[in-house]
N, C-alpha and C positions, 0 to 999 in steps of 0.2 A: 159773687161778682155779677154786676149788672151787665146787660147787653152793651151799654155805652162804654163801660170800662173794658170789656172784651174787645170791642171794635177799636178802641184807642190803643190797646196793647198790640193788636194786629197791625195797625197803621204804623206804630213805632217800630215794630219788627221789620216791616217791609221797607220803611225809610232807612233803617240801619243797614239792610242788605244792599240797597240801591246807592246810598251815599256813604262810602267808606270813611272811617276816621282818618284824619290827616296823618300821613306817615311821619315818623320821627327817626332821627339817626340812632345809631347803636350806642348804648351806654354800658358802663361797667357791669351793672346788675344783670344785663342781658346774657352775659357769659354763663352765669349760673342757671339760666333758664334753658340753655341748650341741652337737649336730651341725647345721650350717647346710644349708639346702635353698634353692636360688635358681636364677635364670635358667631358669624353667620354659617348655618349648616342646613343644607337642603336635604330632605328625606331621600332615601334610596330610590323611591318610585317617582320622585320629582313633584309630588303633590303638596307638600308642606315645607315650611322653612322654620327652623328653630333659630332663635337669636337672643341676645342679652340686651336689655334696655337698662340704662343707668340714669338716675336723676340726682342732682345735688341736694343733700340734706344739710343745710347750713347750721341749724341749731345743734345737730350732733356731729357736724364736721365730717361727714362721710358721704358716700354715694349709695343710694338705695338701688339695688339691682334685682331685676326680675327676668325670669326665663319666659320668653314668649314664643308662641307658634302662630304663623300666618298660613291660612288655608288658601291656596291659589285658586280653587274653584269658587269659593264663596266670598273671598276677600275678607274673611273674618279674622280678627286677631284675638287671641285669648292668652291670659297669663297662666303659666303652669306652676310657678312658685312666687312667693312674696317675701321680700326683704331677707334674702339669704346672704349672709356675710360671705365675701370671697367667691361669690358665684362666678363660674367661668367654664369654658371649654365644653359646651353641650355637644354630645355626639350620639347620633342615631344608631341603634342596633341595626345590623345589616338587613334584618327582616322587617324593620320599621315598627316593631311592637313596643319598643322602649327607648328612652333617652337617658343616657348617663351624663353626669356633670360633676364638676368639682365645686366644693363649698367648704368653708371653714367649719371645723367641728371641735368640740371640747375634748380633752381638757386644755390643750395648748393652742387651740384655734388653728391647727395645721390643716391644709387642704386635704380632703378625703373624697372618695368617689361615692356618689349617691346614684341610685338607679330608680327611675320613675316608669312604672308600667302605664302606658297610655290607655289601657283598658279600664283603669281605675285604681284608686289607692294613693297613698302618700309616698313621697320619695323615701327610699330605704338606703341607709348608709351601709356600704359593704366592705370598706377597708378601715383598718385601724393602724395605719403606718405611723410609727412614732415620730418620724421626721417628715411626714406629709407626702402626698402624691404629687409628682412633678408633671407627669403626662400619662395618658392611657390611650388604648385603642381596643375596640371590640374584635374578638375572634370572628372570622367569617360566618360561623354557625350561630352566632348571637347567644351562645351559651356561656361564654367566659370573656374576661377582659385581661389583657396584658397591661401592666403599668410599671412606672419607674419611680423608685424612691431611693433615698440615701441610706447607707448603712449607718448603724450606730458606731460611735468611736470604739476602737478595740479596748481602750483603757477607761471605759465609762465608769467603772467602780472607783478607780483612782481619782477621776475628775470630780466625782461626788464628794471625795474627801479632800478636795482642793489641791490635789496634785495635778494641776491643769495646765502646766507649761506645754508648749507645742513647738515642733520643728517648723520653721518658716520656709515656705517655698515661693513660687511665683504667684503671690496673692497680694491684695491691697493692705495698706498699713492699718486699716481699721479692724482687720480680722482678729477674732478672739479664740480661734481654734484652727487646727488644720482641717481642710475639707476631707470628707469621707467619700468613698466611691458611690456612684449611682448605679443601680442594677435593676434588672427586669424581673418582675414577679408575675404570676398568673393566678387569678381568682375567679371562681364561678360567679355568674351574674346574680346569684342569690346570696353571695357572701361566704359560701362554703369553700373548702378546699384551697387554702391560700398556699401557693407553692413558689419557692425561689427558683428562677430559671438560670440566672447567671451569678457569678461571684468572682472575686479576685481583687488585686490591687489596682487593676485598670478600671476605667469608668466610662459610663455614658456621659455626654456633656450636659451641663445644667443650662439655665437661662440667666443672662445678665442684662436686664433692661437698663437703658433703652437699646434694644437690639432684637434680632429675630427670636422667636421662641426656640427652646432647645430642639435640636434636630429630631424630628418625630420618628417613632418606631412604626414599622409597617408590616402587616401580615401578608404572607403569600395567600392566594385565593383558596388553596387546599387546607389552610390552617396548620401546615407542617413546619413552616419556617417564618422567621422574623428578620427583617433587615434593619440595621441600626448603625449608629456611629459609635466607634470604639476609640477612646482616648487611652494613651499609655498610663495616665495617672488621673487623679481627681482634681488637679488644678486647672481651672477653666482657661487661664492665661496660656496654658500649654496645648490648647486645642489645635494649634497649627499642625501637630503630628497626629491628627485624627484620621481614621480610615473607615470606609464602609465595610461592614461585616455582615455575615448571614448566620443566624442561629438555627440549628436543627432542634426543634422544641423537644422531641422525644428523647434524643440522646444527650442533649446539652452541648454537642460539638459546635464549635465556632470556626468559620473559615473566612478569610479576607475575600472580598469580591474582586479587587483589582490589584495591580502591582505598584501603584503610585507611592504608597507608604506615608502620605501626609496630605493635608489641605482638603480632605473630603468631608462630605456631610449631606444631610437632607435626602436620603435615599427613599425610594418608594417602588413597590412592586406594581407592574402593570396589571390590568384587570384579568388578563389571561394567564398571568404568572410567568410568562416566558422572559420578561425583561425587567430590569431595574434602572430607574433614572436616579441621578445623583448630581450634586454640585461639585465642581472642581474649578480652580481659577484658570483664566485665560493663559494658555501656553505653560501651565504649571508654575506660574510666577506668584509667589505668596503676597505680592503687593498689587496684584491685578484683580479685576472684577470677576464675579461669579459667572461661570458658564454652566450649561446643562449637558451632561453626558448621558448616554443610554448604553447599557451593557447587557449581555446575555445573563440571565439569572444563574446560569451555571458557572459564570465567572468570566473575567476579562475586563480590560480597560474600557472597551466600547468606543463610542464616537461622540465628539463634541458636536451637538446639533444646533447650537445657537451662534457660534462665533462668526460664521459667514453671512448671516442674515439679520440677527438680532443683536446689534452692538450696544448692549446695555448691561448693567449689573442686575442679574436676575434676583427678583424678590420672592418668587414662588414658581414652582413647576408642579402641575397636577395632571395626572394621566386622564385622558378622556376615555369613556367606556369602551371605545373601539380598540384600545390598546395599540393603535397605530398613530396616535398624535397626542400632544400635550398642550395644556393651557399654560402659557408663559406670561409672567408679569415683570414689569420694570418701568423705570422712568424714561421718557423719551421727549426731549425738548422740555416744554413746560406742561406735559401731560403725564398722568399715570396710565400707562398703556397696557393692553392685553393683546396677545397673539395666540393663534392656533398654529402650532408647528407640527406638520406631519413628519414622520420619520423618513419618508421617501417623497418629498415634495417641498414646495416653497412655503415659507411662513406667511401667514395672512394676519394683518393687524385688524382687530375688531373695531367696528365703527361705534364709538361711545357717545358721540355728539356732545362733547363738553362735560360729560359725567366723569368724575375722577375717583376711581376705586381707591379705597383706603389701603395704602401699602407703605406705611412708614416702617421700613425694614422687613415687612412681611405682608403679603396680600391677604386680606380678610375676605375669603371666598371659599366656596365649595361647589362641587359638580355632582349631579345625580347620575343614576344609571341610565337615564334617558338623554343625557348630554345637556340638560338645563343647567344654568349657572346662576347662583345667588351670591350677592356680595354687598358689602357696606361701601357707600360712596357718598361724596358730596358734589356740589356744583359751585361755581364761583360765588353765587348769592344764596346758597341754600346749604345749611349744615348737614351732617351725615344722616342718611336714611337707609332703608333696606331697598335694594334694587334687584332686578331679575332679568335674565336673558333666557327665553324659552329654548333657544339653541344658539350656537355660535354665529349663526347667520341673522339673528333677530336684532331688533333695536332694544336698548335698555329701557326698562319700565320702572319708575319709582313706585314702590308699593306702600310705603308708610308716609305719614305726614306729621311726625312728632315736632318738627321744627319749622312748620309753616309760619308761625308767628315771628320768628327771627327773619325768615325770608321776606316777610312783608315790611320790614323796616326799610328806611331809605338808606341803601347801602351804596358804597362807592364802586364805580366801574373798575373791573379787573381785566387787565390785558397783558399779553405776552409781549416782550420787547427784546430785540436782538441787536447785536453789534459785532464788529470785528475787534477782537482784543489783541493783547500782546502775543507775539509768536504766531500771528495769523490765525488764531483760534476763532471759530464762529461761536460766539457766546450768547447767552440769553438770561432772562430773568423775568420777574413779574412786577408790574406797576399797578398800584391801586390808587385811584383818584378820590379826592374829597367828594362826598355825595352831591354837593352844590357846585361842582367844578364849572368854572367859566373859562373857555378857551382864551388864551392870551394873557390871563392874569398870572402873576408870579406867586407861587406857594412855597412854604417851607418844605424841605425834603428830608424824610427820615428813612434810614436804612434799617430793615428788619432782616438780619442775615441768618440763614439756616445753619444748623449744626452739622455734625457728622465727622469729618467733612464729606463722607461718602453718602450724601443725601441730595435733595434738590428742592428748590422752590417751584411749585406748580400752581396752576390756576384753580386749585381747590378752595373751599371756603376757609378763610383764615381770620379767626375772631380778633386776634391782636391787631392785625393789619387794618381791619375794618374799624376798630376802636380808634386807632391812630388817624385814619382817614376822616372819621367823624369830628376830629379836632381841627379839621381844615388843613391837613398835611397830605402831601404826596408820599406814598410809602413804596419804597423800592426794595425788592428782595432779589439780589443777584445770585446767579449760579457761577461761582468761581471755580477755577481748576481744582480737581479733586471731587467735584460734584458727580453724581452717578447718572446724569441724564444726557450726556453728550458723547458717549462712547469711551472705549478703552484708552485712546490717546489722551483725552482730556482728563479722565480719571487718573491716569498714570503720571501726568505732568506735575502732580504735587509731590511726588517722591523726591526727597532731598531738597524740596523747596516749599516748606510748610507755610511760610508767610509772605515772602517777597512777591512771588508770581501771583498767588491768589489776590494779594493786595492790589497789584497792578490791574488785574482783571476787574476788581470792584471799581476802581477809579475810572477805568475805561467805560464801565457801565454807567457811572454817574455822568460822564461827559455825554453819553448817548441820550440820557434823560434830559440833560440841559439843552441839547440841540432842539428839543421840542419847544423851547422858548417859554417854559412855564415854571421854572425853578427860581426861587429867591436865593441867589448865591450866598447871601450873608446869613442864611438860616438853614444850615444843614446839620443833621444829627445822625449818629450811628449807634446801633444797638444789636445785641444778639446773645444767645445762650449757648453754652458748651463750646463747640468749635466756632459758633457765631460770636461767642464771647472772646475766644482767641483772636478772631478776625477784628473785633472791635478794639481790643488792646493793641493789636499790631498796627491798625490803621491810625489810631490816635498818636502812636509813637513815631510814625513816618510821614504823616500828612497833617497839616495844621490849619485846615479850613473848617473844622468842626466846631459847632457851638455847644454841643453836649454829647455825652456818651453814656450808654448803659451796658456794663460788662457783666453778664450773668454766668456763673459757674465756669469761668474762663480758664483755659489752659494757658497759663502765663510763663511757666518754666518747664520746658520739655524734659529736662533732666529729672526734676521732681516727678513729672508725669510718668516717666519710664520707671522710676524706682518705687513709687508709692501707689499708683492706681491699679485697679483690678485687672486691666488688660494692658498695662503700660509697657510690658516687655515687647509687645507687638510693634512698637515704634522702630524696632531694629529693621523691619521690612521697609519702612518709610525712608530710612536714612542709609540703608545698606550696611548697617553695623550697630553695635552697642556703644553708648556714650563713652564708656571707659576702655574701649578696645584700643584707642590710640589718642594722642593729643589732638590730632586733626579731626577725629570723629567727635571728641568732646567739644571742640571749637564749633563744629557744625551744628550741634544741638543748641549751644549757646547763641549762635548767630541767628537761629530761627525761633528763639524764645522772645516773646514780647517784653518780658521783664528786663531784658538786656537794654532796652531803649526807653526805660521808664523816665530817665532824666530828661528826655526830650518832650515828654507829655505836658501839655498846657490845658487840655480840654477838661472842663468840669465833668467828673465821672461818678456815676452811681455803680456800686459793686454789690452784687447779690449772690448768695451761695447757701447751700445746705451744709450743716456741720457734719452730717454723716454721709457725705457724698464719696463713694468709693470710686466712681468713674473719673471725676476730676476733684482731687482732694482740695479741701478748703484752704490748706496751707498756701496755695498759690494766690488765692484772693487776699489773704493776709499780707503776703509779700507785696502785692501791687498796692494795697491800701497804705502800707507803711511808706512805700516809695513815693506815692503821690502826696501824702501828708508831709513828708520830709521836704518836698519841693514846693510846698504851699499851693498845691493844685486843689481847687474846690472839689471835695469828694465826700461821699458818705458810703458806709459799708453796713449792710443789713444781713445778718446770718439767721437762717431758719433752723431751729433745733430739732431737725428730723433727718432720717436717713433718706437715701435715694438721690438721684441726679437732678430731680426737680420735685418741689413739694407736690405730693400726690393727692392732697385733700383739698376740698373746694375753698375753705377759708384762706389758707396760705396761698393757694394758686391765685385767688382773686387779689390778695395783697401784693403779690409779685407784679401783676398787671397794673394795679393802681399806682404803685411807686414808680414803675417803669415809665408810665405815661406822664405822671406828675413831674418827674425829674426833667423829661424832655420839654414839657410845656413851660417849665420855669425859665428855660434858656432860649426857647424858640419864639418868644413873644415878638 
């Protein structure tokens, strides 16, 4: 290369840094460029952070996952593993010398525990659980790991000979076997000495995504006891009768921690071992939001430490190393909030300056022995990254930059909006503007309604809303009653009022947006997934100003939901009874089911669902589809031949968003 050529290359490089390329709006393909950051775990000494990075692999229709470590002193990032299927749950050994994690392993590709010695060598698989490992935790001496796995069915040999009928309990209609109990085992860190610690027809809870992880097991600091959640049987839908228990590892003796007898979970020993925190609903009401209790490790109900100061549904509670305070998370307004709650003092909300920790049902964070906090979070115009608080008094620092290219796009402004709703409730939501928004101009309005219903729309990065905004639409995400961001009274207002009250809340929010003078009243669409799909179906059956609707995995028939879904029997808490307990109760379920009003629907509607959805059975989408077709309403129904409540692979997930937006665009011209 000549000197002239080198000079020209240097000049071009300088010009490229001085004159940035023209920004463009977000496009569908940008969703697959977003890098995931999750499973954040800070080392015990607070010097390094382990986390999982995932990237879409479209040709193979999966996500490539890597275990990464970030060094806080050098700011260096390095990969510890490459393309491990099912990689999840990295956990530091208490002495910091090793990291254990879950990954799929042959022959059945069930998750197993692998241990990586940070002093050198490859990860070593230490478990061979035939039904896979659900969760695990290091013993405080770093020499062994307690883990949870499901028992083999007692009639395994008969099943192999096709005598595989089973007794049905409180489980979803897609089940092909009765669940078996989950129990605790202990294995040495080198894979030797695999011991069963618990047994019986009772069970530890499993995990039913989308929801919090299974209630974690927790060691006492002396390594003698484990606190866990004990269910009377193996049916996850019966978890309302779960209690916190304490296992004496040496003797195998199990004792209850409290006297409540139900609704308990998510217990954790304090660092000094004298106390146990756990979750229990506000005032012991099965339909109420989660509060945090702290009890003596020796036993007792303890004290509710959140109800007087932190009026929110708790998404996580983590002991701080002083054993005198906890990190509490939950939605507050349109924020994902964090608090430090001393046992003897007032709660203090952390200043996060618009950073929104990831806490969809569970806060993705950890705390070191130094009190430093690491967590995954996003900002309104920046997808998820790794963040760090050197202490609870510090300002959050973004450590990684995987998604800077997405943040550099021309994105729409995101703002919180509030209004006074029916029953005098102070209500809120999130409004996303088109990137080229002009004040005073009238724009189509599209609702992107959250699921749950016990969740919330917050001012975090939302790829689907930004894609809609890039089409020139205002995007409104209202928090209707039942949302978990406006306190117990708002959460509880949905009990016995699944559709009517929330529907009025949404319409009141639309009126608040209209008051800004920027909405084209003739072009309003509505959409949502899960309970957002329920709200969509309800709204198009009761209000008739919609131009188009997208109803994804919608709860359309609450009686079918009760009878067929994985956690459907829990609806008895929302209605105060079971649908067949009386004609009046049956009528109440019917009255709050969107399918009851299908004959009133005139809105062109796209229906989407997974064939293997145990959370909201696809039968309900079929019923709505038939009803709309019979009434000559323009409709299309696409079913994805996969399990789960939403397609978990990048190809199908992208297809959902493509069809969602194309349907709305067809009618909002």
